[in-house]
C-alpha positions as CSV (number, residue, x, y, z in Angstrom):
1,K,-56.6,-3.7,-32.0
2,R,-55.6,0.1,-30.3
3,A,-57.6,-1.6,-27.1
4,E,-54.9,-4.4,-26.7
5,P,-52.1,-2.7,-24.9
6,D,-54.8,-1.6,-22.0
7,V,-56.3,-4.7,-22.4
8,R,-53.1,-6.5,-21.8
9,K,-52.4,-4.9,-18.7
10,L,-55.4,-5.5,-17.3
11,A,-55.0,-9.0,-18.0
12,Q,-51.4,-9.1,-16.5
13,F,-52.9,-7.5,-13.1
14,L,-56.0,-9.9,-12.9
15,L,-53.1,-12.7,-13.6
16,T,-51.4,-11.4,-10.7
17,R,-54.2,-11.2,-8.3
18,M,-55.2,-14.8,-9.4
19,R,-51.4,-15.8,-8.8
20,A,-51.5,-14.5,-5.4
21,N,-54.4,-16.2,-4.5
22,A,-53.7,-19.4,-5.4
23,P,-53.2,-22.4,-3.1
24,I,-49.2,-23.2,-2.5
25,L,-48.1,-26.7,-2.6
26,D,-44.7,-26.8,-4.8
27,G,-45.4,-23.5,-6.8
28,D,-46.6,-25.3,-10.0
29,L,-50.4,-24.2,-9.6
30,R,-49.0,-20.4,-9.5
31,K,-46.1,-20.4,-12.4
32,G,-48.9,-22.5,-14.9
33,L,-51.7,-20.1,-14.6
34,F,-51.5,-17.7,-18.0
35,F,-53.7,-15.5,-20.1
36,E,-54.6,-15.3,-23.5
37,I,-56.3,-12.2,-25.6
38,N,-58.0,-12.4,-28.5
39,V,-59.0,-8.1,-29.8
40,N,-60.9,-8.0,-32.6
41,P,-63.4,-5.2,-34.0
42,K,-66.6,-7.2,-32.6
43,F,-65.3,-8.5,-29.2
44,I,-62.4,-8.7,-26.6
45,E,-62.0,-12.0,-25.4
46,M,-59.7,-12.8,-22.2
47,T,-59.0,-16.0,-21.3
48,F,-57.1,-17.4,-17.9
49,V,-56.0,-21.1,-17.9
50,G,-53.7,-23.7,-16.1
51,T,-51.8,-25.7,-17.4
52,E,-53.4,-28.9,-16.0
53,L,-56.4,-30.2,-14.4
54,Y,-54.7,-29.5,-11.3
55,T,-55.5,-26.0,-11.7
56,L,-59.6,-26.5,-12.3
57,R,-59.5,-29.4,-9.2
58,R,-57.7,-26.8,-6.6
59,H,-60.0,-23.9,-8.2
60,E,-63.5,-26.1,-8.1
61,E,-63.0,-28.6,-5.1
62,M,-63.0,-28.1,-1.5
63,Y,-59.8,-29.2,0.4
64,H,-57.9,-28.3,3.2
65,L,-55.4,-25.9,2.4
66,G,-51.4,-27.2,3.8
67,P,-49.4,-25.0,5.9
68,V,-47.8,-23.1,3.4
69,S,-50.8,-22.0,2.2
70,L,-52.1,-21.2,5.2
71,R,-49.2,-18.8,6.1
72,Q,-49.4,-16.7,3.2
73,P,-51.1,-13.2,4.2
74,G,-54.4,-11.9,3.1
75,T,-55.5,-10.5,0.1
76,P,-57.9,-8.1,-0.8
77,E,-59.8,-10.9,-2.6
78,G,-59.9,-12.7,0.8
79,G,-56.6,-15.1,0.7
80,V,-55.2,-17.9,-0.7
81,G,-58.0,-20.9,-1.2
82,R,-60.5,-22.2,-3.6
83,K,-62.1,-20.3,-6.1
84,F,-58.8,-18.3,-6.6
85,M,-59.9,-17.0,-9.8
86,T,-63.2,-16.3,-9.4
87,R,-63.0,-14.2,-6.3
88,V,-60.6,-11.9,-8.4
89,L,-62.9,-11.3,-10.9
90,N,-65.8,-10.7,-8.4
91,R,-63.7,-8.9,-6.2
92,W,-62.5,-6.3,-9.0
93,D,-65.7,-6.2,-11.4
94,K,-66.5,-2.8,-11.6
95,Q,-62.8,-1.7,-12.4
96,I,-62.5,-4.3,-14.9
97,A,-65.7,-2.9,-16.7
98,D,-64.3,0.6,-16.5
99,L,-61.3,-0.1,-17.6
100,L,-62.3,-1.9,-20.7
101,V,-65.0,0.4,-21.6
102,K,-62.2,3.3,-21.4
103,A,-59.9,1.2,-23.3
104,I,-62.7,0.9,-26.0
105,L,-63.5,4.4,-26.2
106,D,-60.2,5.4,-26.5
107,A,-59.6,3.3,-29.2
108,M,-62.6,4.2,-30.9
109,E,-61.4,8.0,-30.7
110,A,-58.1,7.5,-32.0
111,E,-59.5,5.5,-34.9
112,A,-61.8,8.8,-35.6
113,G,-58.9,10.9,-35.1
114,L,-59.7,13.1,-31.9
């Protein structure tokens, strides 16, 4: 549980990046993305979800971006478009792993009183 604040910060960063890469039609897709966290002594689980099937379809299916999406600036993860969640996780995978390991080690040291 001591690692939870750091995990929440990481999840919020990733969610912000996913929203920045999600296509825009009327804004519902970006607003409808959120995360859930489950931290217990055996595992840390971060789940990123959308509010409807539309999120999954925009992530997975091939389509042509509309004019609003095409005008969006580039991002470190490749810009607005499909696979907007996967691309974020792939781009930041090393940093994600490093931050999770640090959060766990810090929590373990705090528990041990070090």
